[in-house]
N, C-alpha and C positions, 0 to 999 in steps of 0.2 A: 282402112282408117289410118290417118297419119297422126302420130303422137310425138310432140316435141317435149324434151326433158331439159330443164335448166339445172345447173349444179351437177352436170352429168359426170364430172370427174371427181366428185366428192364421195364420201363414205356411202351414203344411201344411194346417190345417183348411179354409181357404177353397178350396184346390185339391181336397181330398177331397170337399167338398160338390158341387163342379162335376162330379167324376167320378161321384158317386152319382146326381145328378139325371138323367144320361143313361142310367141303367139301367132297363130295363122292370120293372114290378111291385115297385118299391122306393119306400117312403114315407120321407122324410128329416126328421129332427128335429135342429135345431142348438142346441147349448148353449154359452153363453159368459157372462161376467160382465156384458157390455154389456146395456143395457136393450132390451127388445123394440122393434122398429122399426129396428134397425141393418140396413144393407144386407146382404141375403142373396139367393141365387139364387131365381128364381121357383119357387114351389111348395114351398119349404122352410119349415117352421114353426120359429120361434125361441123358445127358452126361456132366461130369464136366471136362472142359479144361480151363487152364489159358493161354491166348495168350502170356504172358511173358515167358512161358516155354512150348512150344508146343511139344507134343510127336510125334515121327516120323510116327506113325500109326494113326494120327488124322482123316484122311479121312475114314479109316476103322472103327474107333471108332464111327463116325457119321453114319455108315451104308452105306457108299458109296452113298450119296444122288444124286438124279437127279438134284436138284436145291439147292443152298444155299441162304437164305435170311440173309445177314450180317448186323446186327444192333449194335453189340457190339462196345462200345467206352467208355473209362474211363475218369474220371476227369470232368464230367459235373455236374452242369451247369456253371462251371468256364471257360468261353470262352476265357479269356485273358491269361491263363496259357501257358507258353512255353512248358510245358510237352506234349502238343498235337503234336508238331513237333520234340521236342528233343528226346522223348522216344516212344510215342504211334504210330506215323506214321510208323516207321521201324517195330515195332511189328506187326502192322496190315498187312503190305505188306508181311512180312515173312510168316505169318500164311496163307494168301490167296494164296501166291505163292506155298507153300507146298501142299495145297489141289489141286491146278490146276495140279501140277506135278504128283499127285497121281491119277488124273482122273476126277476132277470136270470140268464139261463142261458148266454149266449154273449158273450165279451169279447175284443176285439182291442185290445191295449194297446201303446203306443209305447215301445220301449226305445231304447238308444243303443249305438253301437259303442264308446263310452268304457267300457262295462262290461268290455271285453277288456283295458284298461290298456295297458301298454307292450309287448305281444306284437307281433312283427313277422311279415311274410309273409301268406299266405292264412289268414284266420280263419274257422273253421267253428264251427257251433253247439255242437259237442261239447267245445270247449275250455273249461277252467275259467276263470271270470271273475277279474279282478284289477284292479278300478277304482282309478285314482290321482288322481281329483279328486272333490270332494263331489257333483257332479251325477251322475257315473257310479256312485258308491257308493250314492246314494239310489235311483237307478233299479234297480240290481241288488238292493238290499234290498226294494224294492217287488215286484219279480218273485218273489223267494223267498216273501214273504208271500202273494202271490196264488196261488202254486202250492199252498201249504197250504190256502188258502181254497177253491180250485177242487177240490182232492181231497175236501175235507169236504162241499162243497155240490153236487158234480156239475156244476160249471161247465166249459164248453168254452172253454179259454184259449188264445189265440194271442198270443205275446210277439214283436212285430214290431220287431226290432233295426235301427233306421235308421242308415245311414251318411251320407255327405256328399251334400248336394243344393244346387241353386241354382235361382233363378227369380224371377218377378215377385212382389213383396211381401215379399222377404227383408229382414232388418234392415239398417240403414244401415251397420253395421260389417262385414257379410259381404263376402267377396272379390268376388262378382258385383255387389253393389250399389256397392261402391267403384269397380269397373271402369266400370259404367254412369255413375256420377257424373263420373268423369274424362272419359269420352267426351262427356258433356253439356257440360262446361266447355270442351271442345276442347283438353285438355292434350296436350302433345307427348310426354310420358313417363308411364308408369304404374309407380310404385315398388312393388316387391314383394320377396319373398325370392329366393333363388337358383333356386327353382322345381323343384329336382330331387327333392323328396319325392314319394313315390308314395301316392296315396289312391284311394278308390272313390267315384265321383261319378255321380249321376243327376239329370236335370231333375226338379223337384218335381212336374210333371204326371205323370211316370212313377211316382214314388213314390206319388202319390195313386191312380193306377189299380191299383197292386199292393195297397194297403191296402183299397180298395174290393172287389177280387176276393177277398182273404183273408176279409173280413167276409161276403161273399155265398156263397162256395163252399168254404171250407176251415176250418170251425170246429174248435177243439181242435188246432191245428197245433203247439202248443208253441212253442219258441224258433225264430224264422225270421229269417235275415238278409234285410233288404230293401235290395238293393244291385245293382250291375251285374255283379259277379264279375270285373271287369277292373281291373288296376292302371293308373292314369293319373297322369302327372306333373303337378304344378300348372302348370308352365311350358306344357306342351302344351295343358292345359285353357284357359288364358288366351289362348294363341295361337289356339286354335280360336274363342273368342269374338271376338277381334279380326278374324280373317279372315272369319268369317260375317257380321259386321256392317260389314265394309269400313272399319274404323277405322285411319287412318294414325298409329298411336301406337307409339312405341318402348317396349319393356319395360325398365325400369331394374332389372335383376336384381341381387340381393345388397344391395338398399337396407335390407331388414329381415333380422334373424337368423332362423334356423330355430327353430321353437317347441321348447322343451325338454320340454313336457308330452306330446309325441306321438313315437312311433317314426318313423324316416325313411321306412319302407316298410311299409304294411299295406293290405289290401283284404279284402273279404268273399267267401266262397263263396256263390253263389246257387243251388247245385244243389237244395237242399231247397225253396226258393221256387218254382223252375220245376217241380219234381216235384209240389208241392201244387196248382199252378195249371194243370197240363198239360191238364186237361179242362174248365177254366172258360171 
């Protein structure tokens, strides 16, 4: 099986490559905007393609893959920029439409929990979407476009709705990266919010394993929450990092206000994810 991965040099993409490399009988092709020769796991072929200017033979350049794991998306973590729907949405669809026209038959595309908007509690895939930021809106619009395309072209589409994750290589502004930076400086306190908001967190390595498994064994899964299925408070998450690393750092709770663009308590249902991968 040949699997191509877009956004291969990004936070999630690098971990997905590592997960795929360990799978038997899988040939991996990595796509990013970076020039060939960028660091990649051993055995991974690297192709440089910019979605703003997609060559007509992009599918052939990727080796005519059996499955595409589509992770590429620019402008993050600025979720409020209109760039997501003004520019990037059309680029994304044109790129994927071209690959489908050339023969792509299976697609795993990364979505986001922001598609659910301000809905609280456990979020299931059957809930209507109600995105409240430009990034969530653009992702939701791309999903709808791809569902029409998949129905017309017979493509097996899996829309992997990612929740919160953390791990090596995350952006400097992410909570986990900020915590590690504070640890590295030897800070006595870690400033954060009150920490009582409930979210759904997974280590990025686990997210990568789920995406790899969906691509290999569950084509055409439709919308799938990629999440833990457990509500976890931000405070307990950070306390867990502190305790596991043995960091003698006090949490300065309440230093930052709670974000206004998210509900205080929401998490995903992972029942469909586990059902799809039960025999993988």
